[in-house]
Jmol script that loads the backbone (N, CA, C; Angstrom):
load data "model"
ATOM      1  N   MET A   1      82.307 102.262 268.830  1.00  0.00           N
ATOM      2  CA  MET A   1      82.494 102.787 267.498  1.00  0.00           C
ATOM      3  C   MET A   1      82.888 104.258 267.545  1.00  0.00           C
ATOM      4  N   LEU A   2      82.208 105.039 268.376  1.00  0.00           N
ATOM      5  CA  LEU A   2      82.508 106.463 268.494  1.00  0.00           C
ATOM      6  C   LEU A   2      83.916 106.665 269.020  1.00  0.00           C
ATOM      7  N   LEU A   3      84.339 105.855 269.981  1.00  0.00           N
ATOM      8  CA  LEU A   3      85.685 105.955 270.532  1.00  0.00           C
ATOM      9  C   LEU A   3      86.727 105.676 269.451  1.00  0.00           C
ATOM     10  N   CYS A   4      86.462 104.704 268.596  1.00  0.00           N
ATOM     11  CA  CYS A   4      87.378 104.380 267.500  1.00  0.00           C
ATOM     12  C   CYS A   4      87.523 105.573 266.554  1.00  0.00           C
ATOM     13  N   GLU A   5      86.422 106.232 266.221  1.00  0.00           N
ATOM     14  CA  GLU A   5      86.471 107.397 265.334  1.00  0.00           C
ATOM     15  C   GLU A   5      87.226 108.548 265.992  1.00  0.00           C
ATOM     16  N   ILE A   6      87.038 108.724 267.286  1.00  0.00           N
ATOM     17  CA  ILE A   6      87.754 109.788 268.005  1.00  0.00           C
ATOM     18  C   ILE A   6      89.246 109.510 268.002  1.00  0.00           C
ATOM     19  N   VAL A   7      89.636 108.267 268.203  1.00  0.00           N
ATOM     20  CA  VAL A   7      91.046 107.894 268.193  1.00  0.00           C
ATOM     21  C   VAL A   7      91.642 108.136 266.806  1.00  0.00           C
ATOM     22  N   LYS A   8      90.924 107.737 265.740  1.00  0.00           N
ATOM     23  CA  LYS A   8      91.405 107.968 264.375  1.00  0.00           C
ATOM     24  C   LYS A   8      91.588 109.459 264.108  1.00  0.00           C
ATOM     25  N   PHE A   9      90.597 110.259 264.489  1.00  0.00           N
ATOM     26  CA  PHE A   9      90.678 111.698 264.282  1.00  0.00           C
ATOM     27  C   PHE A   9      91.831 112.291 265.081  1.00  0.00           C
ATOM     28  N   SER A  10      91.979 111.885 266.327  1.00  0.00           N
ATOM     29  CA  SER A  10      93.053 112.408 267.181  1.00  0.00           C
ATOM     30  C   SER A  10      94.424 112.046 266.626  1.00  0.00           C
ATOM     31  N   THR A  11      94.560 110.823 266.132  1.00  0.00           N
ATOM     32  CA  THR A  11      95.835 110.383 265.553  1.00  0.00           C
ATOM     33  C   THR A  11      96.150 111.173 264.293  1.00  0.00           C
ATOM     34  N   ALA A  12      95.154 111.348 263.430  1.00  0.00           N
ATOM     35  CA  ALA A  12      95.363 112.123 262.199  1.00  0.00           C
ATOM     36  C   ALA A  12      95.707 113.567 262.534  1.00  0.00           C
ATOM     37  N   TRP A  13      95.025 114.152 263.514  1.00  0.00           N
ATOM     38  CA  TRP A  13      95.304 115.529 263.926  1.00  0.00           C
ATOM     39  C   TRP A  13      96.724 115.643 264.466  1.00  0.00           C
ATOM     40  N   LEU A  14      97.142 114.675 265.277  1.00  0.00           N
ATOM     41  CA  LEU A  14      98.483 114.689 265.861  1.00  0.00           C
ATOM     42  C   LEU A  14      99.553 114.580 264.783  1.00  0.00           C
ATOM     43  N   VAL A  15      99.371 113.666 263.850  1.00  0.00           N
ATOM     44  CA  VAL A  15     100.347 113.489 262.767  1.00  0.00           C
ATOM     45  C   VAL A  15     100.426 114.750 261.921  1.00  0.00           C
ATOM     46  N   LEU A  16      99.274 115.306 261.551  1.00  0.00           N
ATOM     47  CA  LEU A  16      99.251 116.511 260.733  1.00  0.00           C
ATOM     48  C   LEU A  16      99.923 117.672 261.451  1.00  0.00           C
ATOM     49  N   ASN A  17      99.742 117.780 262.749  1.00  0.00           N
ATOM     50  CA  ASN A  17     100.320 118.889 263.493  1.00  0.00           C
ATOM     51  C   ASN A  17     101.777 118.658 263.869  1.00  0.00           C
ATOM     52  N   MET A  18     102.291 117.448 263.699  1.00  0.00           N
ATOM     53  CA  MET A  18     103.714 117.183 263.922  1.00  0.00           C
ATOM     54  C   MET A  18     104.526 117.571 262.690  1.00  0.00           C
ATOM     55  N   ILE A  19     103.870 117.680 261.562  1.00  0.00           N
ATOM     56  CA  ILE A  19     104.564 118.045 260.331  1.00  0.00           C
ATOM     57  C   ILE A  19     104.868 119.537 260.378  1.00  0.00           C
ATOM     58  N   LEU A  20     106.127 119.841 260.184  1.00  0.00           N
ATOM     59  CA  LEU A  20     106.569 121.227 260.091  1.00  0.00           C
ATOM     60  C   LEU A  20     106.618 121.598 258.612  1.00  0.00           C
ATOM     61  N   VAL A  21     106.658 122.862 258.341  1.00  0.00           N
ATOM     62  CA  VAL A  21     106.872 123.320 256.975  1.00  0.00           C
ATOM     63  C   VAL A  21     108.084 124.235 256.993  1.00  0.00           C
ATOM     64  N   PHE A  22     109.021 123.926 256.111  1.00  0.00           N
ATOM     65  CA  PHE A  22     110.215 124.743 255.951  1.00  0.00           C
ATOM     66  C   PHE A  22     110.026 125.584 254.697  1.00  0.00           C
ATOM     67  N   VAL A  23     110.532 126.793 254.741  1.00  0.00           N
ATOM     68  CA  VAL A  23     110.405 127.707 253.612  1.00  0.00           C
ATOM     69  C   VAL A  23     111.798 128.007 253.084  1.00  0.00           C
ATOM     70  N   ALA A  24     111.958 127.876 251.787  1.00  0.00           N
ATOM     71  CA  ALA A  24     113.232 128.174 251.145  1.00  0.00           C
ATOM     72  C   ALA A  24     112.995 129.211 250.059  1.00  0.00           C
ATOM     73  N   LEU A  25     113.882 130.177 249.996  1.00  0.00           N
ATOM     74  CA  LEU A  25     113.891 131.123 248.887  1.00  0.00           C
ATOM     75  C   LEU A  25     115.140 130.808 248.087  1.00  0.00           C
ATOM     76  N   ILE A  26     114.943 130.419 246.830  1.00  0.00           N
ATOM     77  CA  ILE A  26     116.063 129.907 246.040  1.00  0.00           C
ATOM     78  C   ILE A  26     116.075 130.495 244.636  1.00  0.00           C
ATOM     79  N   GLU A  27     117.239 130.369 244.005  1.00  0.00           N
ATOM     80  CA  GLU A  27     117.383 130.613 242.583  1.00  0.00           C
ATOM     81  C   GLU A  27     117.811 129.294 241.963  1.00  0.00           C
ATOM     82  N   VAL A  28     117.126 128.925 240.896  1.00  0.00           N
ATOM     83  CA  VAL A  28     117.425 127.676 240.205  1.00  0.00           C
ATOM     84  C   VAL A  28     117.559 127.926 238.715  1.00  0.00           C
ATOM     85  N   ARG A  29     118.269 127.020 238.064  1.00  0.00           N
ATOM     86  CA  ARG A  29     118.392 127.051 236.617  1.00  0.00           C
ATOM     87  C   ARG A  29     117.562 125.889 236.071  1.00  0.00           C
ATOM     88  N   PRO A  30     116.653 126.173 235.114  1.00  0.00           N
ATOM     89  CA  PRO A  30     115.911 125.072 234.503  1.00  0.00           C
ATOM     90  C   PRO A  30     116.832 124.278 233.573  1.00  0.00           C
ATOM     91  N   LEU A  31     116.711 122.974 233.628  1.00  0.00           N
ATOM     92  CA  LEU A  31     117.513 122.078 232.797  1.00  0.00           C
ATOM     93  C   LEU A  31     116.612 121.434 231.738  1.00  0.00           C
ATOM     94  N   PRO A  32     117.191 120.788 230.741  1.00  0.00           N
ATOM     95  CA  PRO A  32     116.346 120.085 229.762  1.00  0.00           C
ATOM     96  C   PRO A  32     115.382 119.136 230.482  1.00  0.00           C
ATOM     97  N   GLY A  33     114.138 119.143 230.042  1.00  0.00           N
ATOM     98  CA  GLY A  33     113.108 118.322 230.660  1.00  0.00           C
ATOM     99  C   GLY A  33     112.283 119.081 231.683  1.00  0.00           C
ATOM    100  N   CYS A  34     112.691 120.300 232.001  1.00  0.00           N
ATOM    101  CA  CYS A  34     111.967 121.131 232.967  1.00  0.00           C
ATOM    102  C   CYS A  34     110.739 121.741 232.303  1.00  0.00           C
ATOM    103  N   GLU A  35     109.684 121.968 233.089  1.00  0.00           N
ATOM    104  CA  GLU A  35     108.486 122.627 232.561  1.00  0.00           C
ATOM    105  C   GLU A  35     108.785 124.072 232.166  1.00  0.00           C
ATOM    106  N   ILE A  36     109.786 124.678 232.786  1.00  0.00           N
ATOM    107  CA  ILE A  36     110.215 126.027 232.421  1.00  0.00           C
ATOM    108  C   ILE A  36     111.313 125.871 231.373  1.00  0.00           C
ATOM    109  N   ASP A  37     111.125 126.490 230.240  1.00  0.00           N
ATOM    110  CA  ASP A  37     112.004 126.306 229.087  1.00  0.00           C
ATOM    111  C   ASP A  37     113.407 126.850 229.351  1.00  0.00           C
ATOM    112  N   PRO A  38     114.422 125.972 229.395  1.00  0.00           N
ATOM    113  CA  PRO A  38     115.794 126.435 229.628  1.00  0.00           C
ATOM    114  C   PRO A  38     116.364 127.247 228.469  1.00  0.00           C
ATOM    115  N   GLU A  39     115.742 127.157 227.297  1.00  0.00           N
ATOM    116  CA  GLU A  39     116.180 127.982 226.166  1.00  0.00           C
ATOM    117  C   GLU A  39     115.714 129.432 226.350  1.00  0.00           C
ATOM    118  N   GLU A  40     114.592 129.599 227.029  1.00  0.00           N
ATOM    119  CA  GLU A  40     114.036 130.932 227.243  1.00  0.00           C
ATOM    120  C   GLU A  40     114.528 131.561 228.552  1.00  0.00           C
ATOM    121  N   PHE A  41     114.650 130.743 229.600  1.00  0.00           N
ATOM    122  CA  PHE A  41     115.003 131.267 230.919  1.00  0.00           C
ATOM    123  C   PHE A  41     116.377 130.779 231.364  1.00  0.00           C
ATOM    124  N   ASN A  42     117.198 131.715 231.816  1.00  0.00           N
ATOM    125  CA  ASN A  42     118.508 131.396 232.380  1.00  0.00           C
ATOM    126  C   ASN A  42     118.370 130.944 233.834  1.00  0.00           C
ATOM    127  N   GLY A  43     117.394 131.511 234.524  1.00  0.00           N
ATOM    128  CA  GLY A  43     117.175 131.168 235.923  1.00  0.00           C
ATOM    129  C   GLY A  43     115.833 131.673 236.393  1.00  0.00           C
ATOM    130  N   VAL A  44     115.418 131.160 237.532  1.00  0.00           N
ATOM    131  CA  VAL A  44     114.178 131.610 238.156  1.00  0.00           C
ATOM    132  C   VAL A  44     114.371 131.667 239.662  1.00  0.00           C
ATOM    133  N   CYS A  45     113.659 132.590 240.268  1.00  0.00           N
ATOM    134  CA  CYS A  45     113.624 132.714 241.717  1.00  0.00           C
ATOM    135  C   CYS A  45     112.267 132.203 242.172  1.00  0.00           C
ATOM    136  N   VAL A  46     112.256 131.422 243.234  1.00  0.00           N
ATOM    137  CA  VAL A  46     110.989 130.844 243.698  1.00  0.00           C
ATOM    138  C   VAL A  46     111.081 130.566 245.198  1.00  0.00           C
ATOM    139  N   ARG A  47     109.961 130.662 245.839  1.00  0.00           N
ATOM    140  CA  ARG A  47     109.850 130.284 247.249  1.00  0.00           C
ATOM    141  C   ARG A  47     109.256 128.879 247.285  1.00  0.00           C
ATOM    142  N   CYS A  48     109.813 128.024 248.121  1.00  0.00           N
ATOM    143  CA  CYS A  48     109.359 126.640 248.242  1.00  0.00           C
ATOM    144  C   CYS A  48     108.865 126.383 249.658  1.00  0.00           C
ATOM    145  N   TYR A  49     107.817 125.602 249.767  1.00  0.00           N
ATOM    146  CA  TYR A  49     107.252 125.217 251.056  1.00  0.00           C
ATOM    147  C   TYR A  49     107.401 123.706 251.169  1.00  0.00           C
ATOM    148  N   ILE A  50     108.211 123.267 252.142  1.00  0.00           N
ATOM    149  CA  ILE A  50     108.619 121.869 252.229  1.00  0.00           C
ATOM    150  C   ILE A  50     108.101 121.253 253.542  1.00  0.00           C
ATOM    151  N   PRO A  51     107.198 120.273 253.473  1.00  0.00           N
ATOM    152  CA  PRO A  51     106.686 119.639 254.689  1.00  0.00           C
ATOM    153  C   PRO A  51     107.627 118.523 255.151  1.00  0.00           C
ATOM    154  N   ALA A  52     107.900 118.491 256.447  1.00  0.00           N
ATOM    155  CA  ALA A  52     108.779 117.439 256.978  1.00  0.00           C
ATOM    156  C   ALA A  52     108.748 117.465 258.496  1.00  0.00           C
ATOM    157  N   VAL A  53     109.242 116.388 259.079  1.00  0.00           N
ATOM    158  CA  VAL A  53     109.298 116.312 260.545  1.00  0.00           C
ATOM    159  C   VAL A  53     110.522 117.029 261.105  1.00  0.00           C
ATOM    160  N   ASP A  54     111.549 117.229 260.272  1.00  0.00           N
ATOM    161  CA  ASP A  54     112.736 117.970 260.708  1.00  0.00           C
ATOM    162  C   ASP A  54     113.481 118.501 259.483  1.00  0.00           C
ATOM    163  N   GLU A  55     114.512 119.296 259.710  1.00  0.00           N
ATOM    164  CA  GLU A  55     115.215 119.932 258.601  1.00  0.00           C
ATOM    165  C   GLU A  55     115.935 118.934 257.699  1.00  0.00           C
ATOM    166  N   ALA A  56     116.494 117.884 258.282  1.00  0.00           N
ATOM    167  CA  ALA A  56     117.211 116.898 257.461  1.00  0.00           C
ATOM    168  C   ALA A  56     116.269 116.240 256.451  1.00  0.00           C
ATOM    169  N   VAL A  57     115.096 115.856 256.900  1.00  0.00           N
ATOM    170  CA  VAL A  57     114.103 115.248 256.011  1.00  0.00           C
ATOM    171  C   VAL A  57     113.626 116.274 254.989  1.00  0.00           C
ATOM    172  N   ALA A  58     113.446 117.521 255.433  1.00  0.00           N
ATOM    173  CA  ALA A  58     113.011 118.579 254.527  1.00  0.00           C
ATOM    174  C   ALA A  58     114.034 118.799 253.414  1.00  0.00           C
ATOM    175  N   ARG A  59     115.307 118.823 253.752  1.00  0.00           N
ATOM    176  CA  ARG A  59     116.347 119.039 252.741  1.00  0.00           C
ATOM    177  C   ARG A  59     116.407 117.881 251.739  1.00  0.00           C
ATOM    178  N   THR A  60     116.207 116.668 252.226  1.00  0.00           N
ATOM    179  CA  THR A  60     116.203 115.508 251.332  1.00  0.00           C
ATOM    180  C   THR A  60     115.040 115.607 250.346  1.00  0.00           C
ATOM    181  N   LEU A  61     113.834 115.894 250.847  1.00  0.00           N
ATOM    182  CA  LEU A  61     112.656 116.036 249.984  1.00  0.00           C
ATOM    183  C   LEU A  61     112.840 117.203 249.018  1.00  0.00           C
ATOM    184  N   PHE A  62     113.386 118.293 249.497  1.00  0.00           N
ATOM    185  CA  PHE A  62     113.634 119.491 248.703  1.00  0.00           C
ATOM    186  C   PHE A  62     114.559 119.186 247.523  1.00  0.00           C
ATOM    187  N   MET A  63     115.693 118.558 247.787  1.00  0.00           N
ATOM    188  CA  MET A  63     116.658 118.259 246.723  1.00  0.00           C
ATOM    189  C   MET A  63     116.091 117.228 245.736  1.00  0.00           C
ATOM    190  N   ARG A  64     115.365 116.237 246.230  1.00  0.00           N
ATOM    191  CA  ARG A  64     114.756 115.238 245.352  1.00  0.00           C
ATOM    192  C   ARG A  64     113.729 115.911 244.429  1.00  0.00           C
ATOM    193  N   THR A  65     112.951 116.834 244.980  1.00  0.00           N
ATOM    194  CA  THR A  65     111.948 117.534 244.179  1.00  0.00           C
ATOM    195  C   THR A  65     112.607 118.404 243.112  1.00  0.00           C
ATOM    196  N   LEU A  66     113.681 119.105 243.475  1.00  0.00           N
ATOM    197  CA  LEU A  66     114.399 119.914 242.484  1.00  0.00           C
ATOM    198  C   LEU A  66     114.947 119.030 241.364  1.00  0.00           C
ATOM    199  N   ASN A  67     115.552 117.915 241.735  1.00  0.00           N
ATOM    200  CA  ASN A  67     116.095 116.991 240.725  1.00  0.00           C
ATOM    201  C   ASN A  67     114.979 116.425 239.843  1.00  0.00           C
ATOM    202  N   ASP A  68     113.885 115.994 240.454  1.00  0.00           N
ATOM    203  CA  ASP A  68     112.761 115.434 239.695  1.00  0.00           C
ATOM    204  C   ASP A  68     112.123 116.467 238.769  1.00  0.00           C
ATOM    205  N   SER A  69     112.207 117.746 239.158  1.00  0.00           N
ATOM    206  CA  SER A  69     111.626 118.829 238.363  1.00  0.00           C
ATOM    207  C   SER A  69     112.612 119.402 237.346  1.00  0.00           C
ATOM    208  N   SER A  70     113.807 118.819 237.279  1.00  0.00           N
ATOM    209  CA  SER A  70     114.868 119.250 236.353  1.00  0.00           C
ATOM    210  C   SER A  70     115.328 120.680 236.614  1.00  0.00           C
ATOM    211  N   PHE A  71     115.591 120.973 237.890  1.00  0.00           N
ATOM    212  CA  PHE A  71     116.164 122.250 238.291  1.00  0.00           C
ATOM    213  C   PHE A  71     117.546 122.019 238.870  1.00  0.00           C
ATOM    214  N   GLU A  72     118.459 122.948 238.583  1.00  0.00           N
ATOM    215  CA  GLU A  72     119.767 122.965 239.225  1.00  0.00           C
ATOM    216  C   GLU A  72     119.750 124.102 240.248  1.00  0.00           C
ATOM    217  N   LEU A  73     120.021 123.776 241.505  1.00  0.00           N
ATOM    218  CA  LEU A  73     120.059 124.788 242.561  1.00  0.00           C
ATOM    219  C   LEU A  73     121.278 125.670 242.353  1.00  0.00           C
ATOM    220  N   MET A  74     121.045 126.969 242.216  1.00  0.00           N
ATOM    221  CA  MET A  74     122.136 127.913 241.995  1.00  0.00           C
ATOM    222  C   MET A  74     122.441 128.727 243.244  1.00  0.00           C
ATOM    223  N   GLU A  75     121.409 129.096 243.986  1.00  0.00           N
ATOM    224  CA  GLU A  75     121.605 129.893 245.195  1.00  0.00           C
ATOM    225  C   GLU A  75     120.457 129.657 246.159  1.00  0.00           C
ATOM    226  N   GLU A  76     120.790 129.597 247.435  1.00  0.00           N
ATOM    227  CA  GLU A  76     119.791 129.464 248.489  1.00  0.00           C
ATOM    228  C   GLU A  76     119.880 130.702 249.367  1.00  0.00           C
ATOM    229  N   GLU A  77     118.834 131.507 249.326  1.00  0.00           N
ATOM    230  CA  GLU A  77     118.790 132.735 250.134  1.00  0.00           C
ATOM    231  C   GLU A  77     118.535 132.384 251.597  1.00  0.00           C
ATOM    232  N   PHE A  78     117.547 131.505 251.819  1.00  0.00           N
ATOM    233  CA  PHE A  78     117.292 131.000 253.171  1.00  0.00           C
ATOM    234  C   PHE A  78     116.531 129.692 253.097  1.00  0.00           C
ATOM    235  N   PHE A  79     116.613 128.938 254.180  1.00  0.00           N
ATOM    236  CA  PHE A  79     115.903 127.664 254.343  1.00  0.00           C
ATOM    237  C   PHE A  79     115.593 127.599 255.838  1.00  0.00           C
ATOM    238  N   VAL A  80     114.343 127.868 256.211  1.00  0.00           N
ATOM    239  CA  VAL A  80     114.016 128.021 257.633  1.00  0.00           C
ATOM    240  C   VAL A  80     112.612 127.493 257.917  1.00  0.00           C
ATOM    241  N   GLN A  81     112.418 127.057 259.146  1.00  0.00           N
ATOM    242  CA  GLN A  81     111.116 126.568 259.581  1.00  0.00           C
ATOM    243  C   GLN A  81     110.124 127.731 259.531  1.00  0.00           C
ATOM    244  N   GLU A  82     108.941 127.502 258.933  1.00  0.00           N
ATOM    245  CA  GLU A  82     108.023 128.607 258.653  1.00  0.00           C
ATOM    246  C   GLU A  82     107.579 129.368 259.887  1.00  0.00           C
ATOM    247  N   ASN A  83     107.461 128.732 261.015  1.00  0.00           N
ATOM    248  CA  ASN A  83     107.013 129.463 262.202  1.00  0.00           C
ATOM    249  C   ASN A  83     108.135 130.288 262.833  1.00  0.00           C
ATOM    250  N   LEU A  84     109.337 130.208 262.289  1.00  0.00           N
ATOM    251  CA  LEU A  84     110.458 130.998 262.792  1.00  0.00           C
ATOM    252  C   LEU A  84     110.815 132.156 261.865  1.00  0.00           C
ATOM    253  N   ILE A  85     110.079 132.297 260.775  1.00  0.00           N
ATOM    254  CA  ILE A  85     110.357 133.365 259.820  1.00  0.00           C
ATOM    255  C   ILE A  85     109.783 134.663 260.356  1.00  0.00           C
ATOM    256  N   GLU A  86     110.648 135.612 260.618  1.00  0.00           N
ATOM    257  CA  GLU A  86     110.193 136.905 261.115  1.00  0.00           C
ATOM    258  C   GLU A  86     109.817 137.837 259.967  1.00  0.00           C
ATOM    259  N   TRP A  87     110.381 137.596 258.778  1.00  0.00           N
ATOM    260  CA  TRP A  87     110.147 138.514 257.668  1.00  0.00           C
ATOM    261  C   TRP A  87     109.021 138.050 256.755  1.00  0.00           C
ATOM    262  N   GLU A  88     108.470 136.872 256.996  1.00  0.00           N
ATOM    263  CA  GLU A  88     107.345 136.386 256.186  1.00  0.00           C
ATOM    264  C   GLU A  88     106.084 137.134 256.611  1.00  0.00           C
ATOM    265  N   ASN A  89     105.355 137.643 255.650  1.00  0.00           N
ATOM    266  CA  ASN A  89     104.130 138.367 255.935  1.00  0.00           C
ATOM    267  C   ASN A  89     103.046 137.369 256.342  1.00  0.00           C
ATOM    268  N   PRO A  90     102.597 137.392 257.618  1.00  0.00           N
ATOM    269  CA  PRO A  90     101.601 136.408 258.068  1.00  0.00           C
ATOM    270  C   PRO A  90     100.248 136.560 257.371  1.00  0.00           C
ATOM    271  N   ALA A  91      99.996 137.712 256.775  1.00  0.00           N
ATOM    272  CA  ALA A  91      98.730 137.926 256.086  1.00  0.00           C
ATOM    273  C   ALA A  91      98.810 137.566 254.603  1.00  0.00           C
ATOM    274  N   ASN A  92      99.945 137.073 254.155  1.00  0.00           N
ATOM    275  CA  ASN A  92     100.138 136.717 252.752  1.00  0.00           C
ATOM    276  C   ASN A  92      99.302 135.470 252.443  1.00  0.00           C
ATOM    277  N   ASP A  93      98.233 135.658 251.687  1.00  0.00           N
ATOM    278  CA  ASP A  93      97.316 134.549 251.387  1.00  0.00           C
ATOM    279  C   ASP A  93      98.009 133.405 250.664  1.00  0.00           C
ATOM    280  N   LEU A  94      98.900 133.727 249.714  1.00  0.00           N
ATOM    281  CA  LEU A  94      99.593 132.682 248.964  1.00  0.00           C
ATOM    282  C   LEU A  94     100.468 131.843 249.901  1.00  0.00           C
ATOM    283  N   ALA A  95     101.150 132.480 250.829  1.00  0.00           N
ATOM    284  CA  ALA A  95     101.990 131.747 251.778  1.00  0.00           C
ATOM    285  C   ALA A  95     101.137 130.846 252.672  1.00  0.00           C
ATOM    286  N   VAL A  96     100.047 131.383 253.181  1.00  0.00           N
ATOM    287  CA  VAL A  96      99.154 130.604 254.056  1.00  0.00           C
ATOM    288  C   VAL A  96      98.596 129.404 253.299  1.00  0.00           C
ATOM    289  N   GLU A  97      98.146 129.620 252.058  1.00  0.00           N
ATOM    290  CA  GLU A  97      97.619 128.526 251.237  1.00  0.00           C
ATOM    291  C   GLU A  97      98.699 127.499 250.913  1.00  0.00           C
ATOM    292  N   SER A  98      99.899 127.969 250.608  1.00  0.00           N
ATOM    293  CA  SER A  98     100.996 127.060 250.251  1.00  0.00           C
ATOM    294  C   SER A  98     101.423 126.211 251.438  1.00  0.00           C
ATOM    295  N   ILE A  99     101.463 126.803 252.619  1.00  0.00           N
ATOM    296  CA  ILE A  99     101.810 126.059 253.830  1.00  0.00           C
ATOM    297  C   ILE A  99     100.756 124.979 254.090  1.00  0.00           C
ATOM    298  N   ALA A 100      99.496 125.349 253.999  1.00  0.00           N
ATOM    299  CA  ALA A 100      98.410 124.381 254.209  1.00  0.00           C
ATOM    300  C   ALA A 100      98.453 123.268 253.173  1.00  0.00           C
ATOM    301  N   LYS A 101      98.710 123.621 251.921  1.00  0.00           N
ATOM    302  CA  LYS A 101      98.774 122.610 250.855  1.00  0.00           C
ATOM    303  C   LYS A 101      99.956 121.676 251.067  1.00  0.00           C
ATOM    304  N   ALA A 102     101.110 122.215 251.475  1.00  0.00           N
ATOM    305  CA  ALA A 102     102.285 121.376 251.733  1.00  0.00           C
ATOM    306  C   ALA A 102     102.000 120.382 252.859  1.00  0.00           C
ATOM    307  N   LYS A 103     101.352 120.846 253.917  1.00  0.00           N
ATOM    308  CA  LYS A 103     101.003 119.952 255.033  1.00  0.00           C
ATOM    309  C   LYS A 103     100.006 118.887 254.587  1.00  0.00           C
ATOM    310  N   ALA A 104      99.011 119.282 253.815  1.00  0.00           N
ATOM    311  CA  ALA A 104      97.954 118.352 253.399  1.00  0.00           C
ATOM    312  C   ALA A 104      98.446 117.307 252.409  1.00  0.00           C
ATOM    313  N   THR A 105      99.322 117.711 251.486  1.00  0.00           N
ATOM    314  CA  THR A 105      99.759 116.788 250.434  1.00  0.00           C
ATOM    315  C   THR A 105     101.060 116.062 250.768  1.00  0.00           C
ATOM    316  N   GLY A 106     101.858 116.635 251.661  1.00  0.00           N
ATOM    317  CA  GLY A 106     103.164 116.044 251.958  1.00  0.00           C
ATOM    318  C   GLY A 106     104.175 116.283 250.851  1.00  0.00           C
ATOM    319  N   GLU A 107     103.875 117.219 249.942  1.00  0.00           N
ATOM    320  CA  GLU A 107     104.749 117.502 248.805  1.00  0.00           C
ATOM    321  C   GLU A 107     105.262 118.935 248.862  1.00  0.00           C
ATOM    322  N   VAL A 108     106.372 119.171 248.185  1.00  0.00           N
ATOM    323  CA  VAL A 108     106.918 120.520 248.077  1.00  0.00           C
ATOM    324  C   VAL A 108     105.976 121.354 247.217  1.00  0.00           C
ATOM    325  N   VAL A 109     105.690 122.553 247.682  1.00  0.00           N
ATOM    326  CA  VAL A 109     104.823 123.479 246.963  1.00  0.00           C
ATOM    327  C   VAL A 109     105.674 124.673 246.543  1.00  0.00           C
ATOM    328  N   PHE A 110     105.605 125.021 245.254  1.00  0.00           N
ATOM    329  CA  PHE A 110     106.334 126.176 244.730  1.00  0.00           C
ATOM    330  C   PHE A 110     105.408 127.385 244.671  1.00  0.00           C
ATOM    331  N   SER A 111     105.957 128.561 244.979  1.00  0.00           N
ATOM    332  CA  SER A 111     105.214 129.800 244.767  1.00  0.00           C
ATOM    333  C   SER A 111     105.309 130.159 243.291  1.00  0.00           C
ATOM    334  N   ASP A 112     104.971 131.399 242.960  1.00  0.00           N
ATOM    335  CA  ASP A 112     105.115 131.862 241.583  1.00  0.00           C
ATOM    336  C   ASP A 112     106.599 131.944 241.228  1.00  0.00           C
ATOM    337  N   PHE A 113     106.918 131.606 239.996  1.00  0.00           N
ATOM    338  CA  PHE A 113     108.296 131.677 239.506  1.00  0.00           C
ATOM    339  C   PHE A 113     108.538 133.050 238.886  1.00  0.00           C
ATOM    340  N   ASN A 114     109.662 133.665 239.235  1.00  0.00           N
ATOM    341  CA  ASN A 114     110.082 134.923 238.628  1.00  0.00           C
ATOM    342  C   ASN A 114     111.391 134.664 237.910  1.00  0.00           C
ATOM    343  N   GLY A 115     111.364 134.718 236.583  1.00  0.00           N
ATOM    344  CA  GLY A 115     112.535 134.319 235.811  1.00  0.00           C
ATOM    345  C   GLY A 115     113.196 135.457 235.068  1.00  0.00           C
ATOM    346  N   TRP A 116     114.375 135.156 234.536  1.00  0.00           N
ATOM    347  CA  TRP A 116     115.135 136.095 233.718  1.00  0.00           C
ATOM    348  C   TRP A 116     115.768 135.339 232.566  1.00  0.00           C
ATOM    349  N   GLY A 117     116.052 136.082 231.515  1.00  0.00           N
ATOM    350  CA  GLY A 117     116.588 135.488 230.297  1.00  0.00           C
ATOM    351  C   GLY A 117     118.104 135.386 230.307  1.00  0.00           C
ATOM    352  N   HIS A 118     118.614 134.863 229.215  1.00  0.00           N
ATOM    353  CA  HIS A 118     120.064 134.653 229.082  1.00  0.00           C
ATOM    354  C   HIS A 118     120.819 135.953 228.869  1.00  0.00           C
ATOM    355  N   ASP A 119     120.129 137.001 228.421  1.00  0.00           N
ATOM    356  CA  ASP A 119     120.795 138.276 228.182  1.00  0.00           C
ATOM    357  C   ASP A 119     120.765 139.200 229.400  1.00  0.00           C
ATOM    358  N   ASP A 120     120.206 138.754 230.503  1.00  0.00           N
ATOM    359  CA  ASP A 120     120.167 139.547 231.728  1.00  0.00           C
ATOM    360  C   ASP A 120     121.597 139.751 232.238  1.00  0.00           C
ATOM    361  N   PRO A 121     121.924 140.957 232.723  1.00  0.00           N
ATOM    362  CA  PRO A 121     123.294 141.216 233.214  1.00  0.00           C
ATOM    363  C   PRO A 121     123.730 140.285 234.349  1.00  0.00           C
ATOM    364  N   ASP A 122     122.765 139.781 235.128  1.00  0.00           N
ATOM    365  CA  ASP A 122     123.097 138.880 236.240  1.00  0.00           C
ATOM    366  C   ASP A 122     122.898 137.413 235.892  1.00  0.00           C
ATOM    367  N   ALA A 123     122.761 137.110 234.618  1.00  0.00           N
ATOM    368  CA  ALA A 123     122.522 135.723 234.195  1.00  0.00           C
ATOM    369  C   ALA A 123     123.707 134.835 234.571  1.00  0.00           C
ATOM    370  N   TYR A 124     123.408 133.589 234.864  1.00  0.00           N
ATOM    371  CA  TYR A 124     124.446 132.608 235.167  1.00  0.00           C
ATOM    372  C   TYR A 124     125.197 132.258 233.888  1.00  0.00           C
ATOM    373  N   PRO A 125     126.481 131.905 233.998  1.00  0.00           N
ATOM    374  CA  PRO A 125     127.227 131.499 232.805  1.00  0.00           C
ATOM    375  C   PRO A 125     126.500 130.344 232.110  1.00  0.00           C
ATOM    376  N   GLU A 126     126.584 130.338 230.807  1.00  0.00           N
ATOM    377  CA  GLU A 126     125.921 129.296 230.015  1.00  0.00           C
ATOM    378  C   GLU A 126     126.401 127.912 230.441  1.00  0.00           C
ATOM    379  N   LYS A 127     125.474 126.995 230.486  1.00  0.00           N
ATOM    380  CA  LYS A 127     125.783 125.611 230.846  1.00  0.00           C
ATOM    381  C   LYS A 127     125.770 124.785 229.577  1.00  0.00           C
ATOM    382  N   GLN A 128     126.774 123.985 229.406  1.00  0.00           N
ATOM    383  CA  GLN A 128     126.852 123.096 228.253  1.00  0.00           C
ATOM    384  C   GLN A 128     126.092 121.815 228.567  1.00  0.00           C
ATOM    385  N   PHE A 129     125.146 121.448 227.698  1.00  0.00           N
ATOM    386  CA  PHE A 129     124.362 120.223 227.920  1.00  0.00           C
ATOM    387  C   PHE A 129     124.917 119.094 227.127  1.00  0.00           C
TER     388      PHE A 129
END
end "model"
wireframe off; spacefill off
backbone 0.3
color backbone group
């Protein structure tokens, strides 16, 4: 019985540690149906933490999550494996928590959203719905 529990724990540990987390810094436009009001916000900047076994799987999950959340991807600043980020602050509690949550849940985790309105000088051209 003890050997069975050790095998289960070892397998779960191995699977959890095989999952990588990719970090993307993006600008998106909220679309109708989005939790962020597209009438109020022209765009938002957000960091995303994407759990996956490789970049191809991460990009698929990332795009599906954006579509499901009613976001249009406008710009991608970077999309990189979290352990290869040299500019990420390792002491950033939000990043550490988001990485752990992404690994634990298997879902994309968004950081805080920083948005701008339609009258901002850098606003994206109006989209016709």
